[in-house]
C-alpha positions in Angstrom: -123.6 -129.9 63.4 -120.9 -128.0 65.0 -119.3 -127.4 61.6 -122.5 -125.9 60.2 -122.7 -123.5 63.1 -119.1 -122.3 62.5 -119.8 -121.6 58.9 -123.0 -119.8 59.7 -121.2 -117.6 62.2 -118.9 -116.3 59.4 -121.7 -115.3 57.0 -122.9 -111.7 57.3 -126.2 -111.1 58.9 -129.0 -109.0 57.5 -128.2 -106.2 59.9 -124.6 -106.0 58.6 -125.4 -105.9 54.8 -125.7 -102.2 53.6 -129.0 -101.3 52.1 -129.5 -98.9 49.1 -130.9 -96.4 51.4 -127.8 -96.5 53.6 -125.5 -96.2 50.5 -127.1 -93.0 49.3 -125.7 -91.1 52.3 -122.2 -92.6 51.8 -119.3 -91.1 49.8 -117.5 -93.0 47.1 -114.3 -91.9 48.7 -115.3 -93.9 51.8 -115.8 -97.0 49.7 -113.0 -96.8 47.1 -109.2 -96.5 46.7 -108.1 -92.8 46.2 -107.6 -92.2 42.4 -104.1 -90.7 42.7 -102.8 -93.0 45.3 -100.9 -95.0 42.7 -98.9 -92.0 41.6 -98.1 -91.1 45.2 -96.4 -94.4 45.6 -92.8 -93.8 46.6 -89.9 -95.3 44.6 -86.5 -96.0 46.0 -83.6 -94.5 44.0 -81.7 -97.7 44.6 -82.6 -101.1 46.1 -80.7 -100.4 49.3 -81.3 -96.6 49.3 -83.1 -94.9 52.1 -84.1 -92.1 49.7 -87.4 -92.4 47.8 -89.4 -90.1 45.6 -93.1 -90.1 44.5 -93.7 -91.9 41.3 -95.4 -88.9 39.7 -92.1 -86.9 39.9 -90.2 -89.8 38.2 -92.7 -89.7 35.3 -93.0 -85.8 35.1 -89.2 -85.1 35.0 -88.6 -86.3 31.4 -91.7 -84.4 30.2 -90.4 -81.2 31.6 -87.0 -81.6 29.9 -88.7 -82.2 26.5 -90.9 -79.2 26.8 -88.0 -77.0 27.9 -85.9 -78.1 24.8 -88.8 -77.4 22.4 -89.4 -74.0 24.0 -85.7 -73.0 23.6 -85.6 -74.2 20.0 -88.8 -72.2 19.0 -87.7 -69.1 20.9 -84.3 -69.0 19.2 -85.6 -69.7 15.7 -85.4 -66.4 13.6 -88.6 -67.1 11.7 -90.8 -67.6 14.8 -93.4 -64.8 15.3 -92.7 -63.1 18.6 -89.4 -64.7 19.0 -87.4 -61.5 19.0 -87.9 -60.9 22.7 -87.0 -64.4 23.6 -83.6 -64.4 21.9 -80.8 -63.8 24.4 -79.4 -60.2 24.2 -76.0 -61.6 23.2 -77.3 -63.3 20.0 -76.7 -61.1 16.9 -79.7 -60.4 14.7 -79.9 -61.7 11.1 -80.4 -58.1 9.8 -77.5 -55.7 10.6 -78.1 -52.1 11.6 -76.2 -49.5 9.6 -74.5 -46.5 11.1 -76.6 -43.3 11.1 -73.6 -41.0 10.9 -74.6 -39.7 7.5 -77.9 -41.3 6.7 -80.8 -43.2 8.3 -84.1 -44.6 7.3 -86.7 -41.9 7.3 -89.4 -44.0 9.1 -89.2 -47.6 10.2 -92.5 -49.4 9.9 -95.8 -47.9 9.1 -97.3 -44.4 9.5 -100.8 -43.2 8.9 -100.5 -42.3 5.2 -103.6 -40.2 5.2 -102.4 -38.1 8.1 -98.9 -37.9 6.5 -100.4 -36.7 3.2 -102.4 -34.0 5.0 -99.5 -33.0 7.2 -97.4 -31.3 4.5 -98.0 -29.5 1.3 -97.1 -31.8 -1.6 -93.6 -31.4 -3.0 -93.0 -30.0 -6.5 -92.3 -33.5 -7.9 -93.4 -36.0 -10.5 -93.0 -39.6 -11.6 -91.0 -39.9 -14.9 -91.7 -42.9 -17.1 -89.9 -43.5 -20.4 -91.9 -46.0 -22.5 -93.2 -46.9 -25.9 -96.7 -48.0 -26.9 -95.7 -51.7 -27.1 -94.7 -51.6 -23.4 -98.2 -50.8 -22.2 -98.7 -54.0 -20.3 -95.5 -53.5 -18.4 -96.3 -49.9 -17.7 -99.7 -50.9 -16.2 -98.0 -53.4 -14.0 -95.7 -50.7 -12.7 -98.4 -48.1 -12.2 -100.6 -50.5 -10.3 -97.7 -51.2 -7.9 -96.8 -47.6 -7.4 -100.5 -46.6 -6.8 -101.2 -49.5 -4.4 -98.1 -49.0 -2.2 -97.8 -45.2 -2.3 -99.6 -42.9 -4.7 -103.2 -43.7 -3.8 -102.5 -41.5 -0.7 -100.1 -38.9 -2.1 -101.3 -38.4 -5.7 -98.2 -37.2 -7.4 -98.4 -36.5 -11.1 -96.9 -38.6 -13.9 -94.9 -37.5 -16.9 -94.7 -40.1 -19.7 -92.0 -39.6 -22.4 -91.5 -41.4 -25.7 -89.2 -40.9 -28.7 -92.4 -41.3 -30.8 -96.0 -40.5 -30.2 -98.2 -42.2 -27.7 -101.4 -43.7 -29.2 -104.9 -43.2 -27.7 -105.0 -46.7 -26.3 -101.9 -46.1 -24.3 -103.1 -42.8 -22.9 -106.6 -44.0 -22.0 -105.4 -47.2 -20.4 -102.7 -45.4 -18.3 -105.2 -42.8 -17.1 -107.6 -45.5 -16.0 -105.0 -46.8 -13.5 -103.7 -43.5 -12.0 -105.1 -41.3 -9.2 -103.4 -38.1 -10.4 -102.8 -36.0 -13.4 -100.8 -37.4 -16.3 -98.9 -35.7 -19.1 -97.5 -37.2 -22.3 -94.5 -35.8 -24.1 -92.4 -36.6 -27.2 -88.6 -36.5 -27.0 -87.1 -34.2 -29.7 -84.3 -35.3 -32.0 -81.9 -33.0 -30.2 -82.2 -35.2 -27.1 -82.5 -38.6 -28.8 -80.3 -40.2 -31.5 -76.8 -39.3 -32.8 -75.5 -35.8 -32.1 -74.4 -33.6 -35.0 -70.8 -33.7 -33.9 -70.4 -37.5 -34.2 -69.8 -39.7 -37.2 -73.0 -41.8 -37.4 -71.3 -44.5 -39.4 -68.5 -44.9 -36.9 -71.0 -44.9 -34.0 -73.2 -47.6 -35.7 -70.1 -49.7 -36.4 -69.2 -49.5 -32.8 -72.7 -50.7 -31.8 -72.6 -53.5 -34.3 -69.3 -54.7 -32.9 -70.8 -54.9 -29.4 -73.6 -57.0 -30.7 -71.1 -59.3 -32.4 -69.3 -59.6 -29.1 -72.5 -60.5 -27.3 -72.3 -57.6 -24.9 -75.6 -57.3 -23.1 -77.8 -54.8 -24.9 -74.6 -53.7 -26.7 -76.0 -54.3 -30.1 -79.3 -52.5 -29.5 -79.2 -49.0 -31.0 -82.2 -47.8 -29.1 -80.7 -48.9 -25.8 -77.6 -46.6 -26.4 -80.0 -43.7 -27.2 -81.9 -44.4 -24.0 -78.8 -44.4 -21.8 -77.6 -41.2 -23.3 -81.0 -39.6 -22.9 -81.2 -40.5 -19.2 -77.6 -39.5 -18.7 -77.8 -35.9 -20.0 -81.2 -34.9 -21.4 -84.3 -36.1 -19.5 -84.2 -33.2 -17.1 -84.1 -30.8 -20.0 -87.5 -31.9 -21.4 -90.1 -29.1 -21.4 -92.6 -31.1 -19.3 -90.1 -31.4 -16.5 -89.0 -27.8 -16.3 -91.6 -26.9 -13.7 -90.5 -29.7 -11.3 -87.8 -29.8 -8.6 -87.8 -33.5 -7.9 -88.4 -36.7 -9.9 -89.0 -40.4 -9.1 -88.1 -42.7 -12.0 -90.4 -45.5 -12.9 -89.6 -48.3 -15.4 -92.0 -50.7 -17.0 -92.3 -54.1 -15.3 -91.2 -53.1 -11.8 -92.7 -54.1 -8.5 -92.8 -52.7 -5.0 -93.2 -55.0 -2.0 -93.8 -52.6 0.9 -96.3 -49.9 1.6 -94.6 -46.4 1.6 -96.7 -44.5 4.1 -94.7 -41.2 4.2 -93.7 -38.7 1.6 -90.0 -39.4 0.5 -89.8 -36.1 -1.4 -90.6 -34.1 1.7 -88.1 -36.0 3.8 -85.4 -35.8 1.2 -85.9 -32.0 1.2 -86.0 -31.7 5.0 -82.7 -33.6 5.4 -80.8 -31.9 2.6 -80.6 -35.1 0.5 -79.9 -34.9 -3.3 -80.0 -38.5 -4.5 -81.8 -41.6 -3.3 -81.3 -45.2 -4.2 -82.5 -48.7 -3.1 -80.2 -51.0 -5.0 -76.4 -50.7 -5.7 -74.7 -53.4 -7.8 -71.6 -53.9 -9.9 -71.7 -53.1 -13.6 -70.7 -55.6 -16.3 -67.0 -54.9 -16.9 -67.1 -55.4 -20.6 -69.8 -52.6 -21.0 -67.7 -49.8 -19.5 -64.0 -50.6 -19.9 -62.9 -46.9 -20.3 -65.6 -45.0 -18.4 -63.6 -44.5 -15.2 -60.7 -42.9 -17.2 -62.9 -40.0 -18.3 -64.7 -39.6 -14.9 -61.4 -39.4 -13.2 -60.1 -37.0 -15.7 -63.1 -34.7 -15.1 -62.4 -34.8 -11.4 -58.7 -34.0 -11.9 -59.1 -31.2 -14.4 -61.7 -29.5 -12.2 -59.5 -29.8 -9.1 -62.2 -31.7 -7.2 -61.4 -33.3 -3.9 -63.5 -36.2 -2.8 -66.1 -35.4 -0.2 -66.2 -39.0 0.9 -68.5 -40.6 -1.7 -65.9 -41.1 -4.5 -64.3 -43.9 -2.5 -67.4 -46.0 -2.8 -66.5 -46.5 -6.5 -62.8 -47.3 -6.3 -61.0 -50.4 -5.2 -59.3 -49.8 -1.8 -55.6 -49.2 -2.1 -53.3 -51.7 -0.4 -53.1 -50.8 3.2 -56.2 -48.6 3.1 -59.9 -49.1 3.9 -62.8 -48.4 1.5 -63.3 -45.0 3.0 -59.7 -44.0 2.4 -58.5 -44.3 5.9 -55.1 -46.0 6.5 -55.0 -49.4 8.0 -52.9 -50.0 11.0 -49.2 -49.9 10.1 -49.8 -48.0 6.8 -47.9 -44.7 6.3 -50.0 -42.0 4.7 -48.5 -40.4 1.5 -48.2 -37.0 3.3 -45.7 -38.6 5.7 -43.5 -40.4 3.2 -39.9 -39.1 2.8 -40.0 -36.2 0.4 -36.5 -36.8 -1.1 -36.8 -40.5 -1.7 -37.5 -41.2 -5.4 -39.0 -44.6 -4.8 -42.0 -42.9 -3.2 -42.4 -40.3 -5.9 -45.3 -42.0 -7.6 -47.2 -42.2 -4.3 -47.4 -38.4 -4.1 -48.4 -37.5 -7.6 -49.9 -39.4 -10.5 -49.6 -37.8 -14.0 -52.8 -37.3 -16.0 -52.6 -39.1 -19.4 -53.1 -36.2 -21.8 -54.5 -38.5 -24.4 -57.7 -38.6 -22.4 -58.4 -34.9 -22.9 -57.0 -34.8 -26.4 -59.2 -37.6 -27.9 -61.1 -36.4 -30.9 -64.8 -37.0 -29.9 -66.7 -39.7 -31.7 -63.8 -40.6 -34.0 -62.7 -44.2 -34.2 -62.1 -46.2 -31.0 -61.0 -45.0 -27.7 -57.2 -44.8 -26.9 -55.6 -48.1 -25.9 -54.3 -47.4 -22.4 -55.0 -49.0 -19.0 -58.8 -49.5 -19.3 -59.4 -49.2 -15.5 -56.6 -47.5 -13.6 -56.4 -43.7 -13.3 -54.2 -41.8 -10.8 -53.5 -45.1 -9.1 -57.2 -45.7 -8.7 -59.2 -48.7 -10.1 -63.0 -48.6 -10.7 -64.7 -51.3 -8.7 -67.7 -51.3 -11.1 -70.1 -50.2 -8.4 -73.1 -48.0 -9.2 -76.5 -47.0 -7.9 -79.1 -48.9 -10.0 -80.8 -45.9 -11.6 -84.0 -47.6 -12.8 -85.2 -46.6 -9.4 -83.9 -43.2 -8.2 -85.4 -40.2 -6.4 -83.4 -37.1 -7.0 -83.2 -33.3 -7.1 -83.4 -32.1 -10.7 -81.2 -29.1 -9.9 -78.3 -31.6 -9.4 -78.6 -32.6 -13.0 -79.2 -29.1 -14.1 -76.1 -27.7 -12.4 -73.1 -26.5 -14.4 -70.9 -29.0 -12.7 -73.0 -31.9 -13.8 -73.4 -30.4 -17.3 -69.6 -30.2 -17.6 -69.3 -33.8 -16.4 -71.8 -35.1 -18.9 -70.4 -33.2 -21.8 -66.9 -34.6 -21.2 -68.3 -38.1 -21.0 -70.5 -37.6 -24.0 -67.7 -36.2 -26.2 -65.6 -39.3 -25.5 -67.8 -41.4 -27.7 -68.3 -43.9 -25.0 -72.1 -44.0 -25.4 -71.5 -45.6 -28.9 -68.1 -47.2 -28.9 -68.9 -48.8 -25.5 -72.3 -49.5 -23.8 -72.2 -46.8 -21.1 -75.3 -46.8 -19.0 -76.9 -43.9 -17.2 -76.4 -45.7 -13.9 -72.6 -45.5 -13.8 -72.8 -41.9 -15.2 -75.1 -40.7 -12.5 -73.1 -42.6 -9.8 -69.7 -41.4 -10.8 -71.0 -37.8 -11.1 -72.4 -38.1 -7.6 -69.1 -39.6 -6.4 -67.2 -36.6 -7.8 -69.7 -33.9 -6.7 -71.6 -35.0 -3.6 -70.9 -36.2 -0.1 -72.3 -39.3 1.7 -74.6 -37.1 3.7 -76.4 -36.0 0.5 -77.2 -39.6 -0.5 -80.1 -41.6 0.9 -80.4 -45.4 1.0 -84.1 -46.3 0.8 -83.6 -49.5 2.8 -87.3 -49.6 3.7 -88.4 -49.7 0.1 -89.0 -53.2 -1.3 -88.3 -53.0 -5.0 -87.7 -55.4 -7.9 -86.7 -55.0 -11.6 -86.0 -58.0 -13.8 -84.2 -60.5 -11.6 -82.7 -58.1 -9.0 -84.6 -57.1 -5.9 -84.2 -55.6 -2.5 -86.9 -56.3 0.1 -86.6 -55.5 3.8 -88.1 -57.3 6.8 -91.0 -55.6 8.5 -90.2 -53.4 11.5 -91.1 -55.0 14.9 -94.1 -53.5 16.7 -94.6 -50.8 14.0 -97.0 -52.5 11.6 -100.6 -51.3 11.0 -103.6 -53.1 9.7 -103.8 -53.7 5.9 -105.6 -51.0 4.0 -107.6 -52.5 1.1 -107.1 -51.1 -2.4 -109.2 -52.1 -5.4 -107.9 -49.5 -7.9 -108.4 -45.8 -8.2 -112.0 -46.0 -9.2 -113.4 -48.5 -6.7 -114.5 -48.3 -3.1 -112.9 -51.2 -1.2 -115.7 -51.3 1.3 -118.4 -52.4 -1.2 -118.5 -54.3 -4.5 -119.7 -52.0 -7.3 -122.4 -53.0 -9.7 -120.9 -52.7 -13.1 -123.4 -54.7 -15.1 -120.9 -56.2 -17.5 -119.0 -59.5 -17.1 -115.7 -57.8 -18.1 -115.9 -55.1 -15.4 -117.1 -57.6 -12.8 -114.1 -59.7 -13.7 -111.8 -56.7 -13.4 -113.1 -56.0 -9.9 -112.6 -59.6 -8.9 -108.9 -59.3 -10.1 -108.4 -56.3 -7.9 -109.9 -58.2 -5.0 -107.6 -61.2 -5.5 -104.6 -58.9 -5.6 -105.7 -57.2 -2.5 -106.2 -60.5 -0.7 -102.6 -61.4 -1.6 -101.1 -58.1 -0.2 -103.3 -58.4 3.0 -101.0 -61.2 4.2 -97.7 -59.5 4.8 -94.5 -61.0 6.1 -93.6 -61.3 9.8 -91.5 -58.8 11.7 -87.8 -59.3 12.4 -85.3 -57.5 14.6 -83.8 -54.5 12.8 -86.5 -54.8 10.1 -87.5 -51.4 8.7 -90.4 -52.2 6.3 -94.1 -51.5 6.4 -96.4 -54.4 5.4 -93.8 -55.9 3.1 -94.5 -59.2 1.3 -91.3 -60.2 -0.4 -90.9 -62.5 -3.4 -89.1 -65.6 -2.3 -87.8 -66.8 -5.7 -84.9 -64.3 -5.6 -82.2 -63.7 -2.9 -82.2 -60.2 -1.6 -79.4 -58.3 -3.4 -78.3 -56.6 -0.1 -76.6 -59.8 1.0 -75.8 -61.2 -2.5 -72.5 -61.5 -4.3 -72.2 -58.5 -6.7 -74.0 -56.1 -4.4 -72.3 -52.8 -3.6 -74.2 -52.2 -0.3 -71.0 -53.2 1.6 -69.1 -50.4 -0.2 -71.9 -48.0 0.7 -72.0 -49.1 4.3 -68.2 -48.7 4.5 -68.3 -45.0 3.5 -71.5 -44.4 5.4 -70.0 -45.3 8.8 -70.1 -49.1 8.8 -72.4 -51.6 10.5 -73.2 -50.9 14.2 -74.4 -54.5 14.9 -72.3 -57.7 14.4 -73.0 -60.2 11.7 -75.6 -62.8 12.8 -77.3 -65.9 11.3 -78.7 -65.5 7.8 
């Protein structure tokens, strides 16, 4: 009985059991364990240590370390959008900035092309295209690229030249893709083919030998005619007489960036004569004797280099590309005058056989194929399939004398001289670095060589749709025929591609560029002559960084 009473006394009474009514005024916090109490539990650093830290700090620390490492990796990666400002100031950029001593990019990034076109009166300039009827597809490819990236805003005219007649299909198709006037001209026999003063049989034999030797384009007669035409006659064509500037366009070329300013106006305003975007080395077997004649012209006309000639010659031992002496080298002017061992350093005799060669007869004289006056041609040239230039440079008496000397040598037949080294060596002899412009902001490709800049940071503008010269990009036209509807769809697909341009990078200069990724940019490629240009232009002003 006493046992039962003791058990009963331990059981809760009805007054002590909470009712539902009483629970509704209670907080769960009053009746439960705090949810974060477990993480506040303190952990001793060691078993016998008096120091303890909350558990949540022990768990949080490794997470902070991992996040910090990820952040640093992403911030330093060159392809990360917005990473430019996160890279420490001491880290060199992947794109090096070139000295602006003689030349600089006209505009980095994008401008408003409509405003730019309205800002200035259009220059007296034209695009020049040398093509044949069979190259129509490649011509259309080039025109579409020029129009999309530049001429839809500036509307410069085109001059098409052919050694034959353009057919109606070619003319009608071309005009369907252009936003400006177009003229078509035929090249006369006085500017195309073998000149009267040469022996045609000897010239053709020389071309055949080049074909047998597998020299690139060496066996193609028409290629030799084309190189000679662009070297000394294109600017004499009647359709070009009214123009002051020209922009050369080849079939099957491609531009990668929008050109939102007028290069002709900026060339004129900065006293530029010749502009290029790619400089590479020529194939040695195509021009074994060209430098002998170019150097002979320079010597016989008492021309002193204005600083550009050095771009095309190998630096002498003890000297830099720009001709300055390296530390410890004694300039020729300071050598002992009466010491015979230094005689050849002061004066180099001109081989008279260069000037006495009978033009167009037999082969060229067998002397040192490269060296002249102690100089050696490094094979560099401006790649002339793209060039923007003053036509009065080519029309000058100095250039005419230069071309005539080169032409009379027979090198356009007995060797495969291209117009690129002819233009380049003439510029080297007659111009200064300040008269040359490197269009580093132009993305351009021809065959398997391309230059394509990175986009300029914080200087990009929204994509501007382009569906061809006849279509309004804001609305789809109703053509009514499947063929024209398909054509509009093609324009739209192309525009969708160009709407997604590449990211910005430090020291980038391009506007809305989207580069082909199947080819390495020639600027940093073996065989490029940009290092030679940079050397005579003042050098790089930023150190080499990661690629």
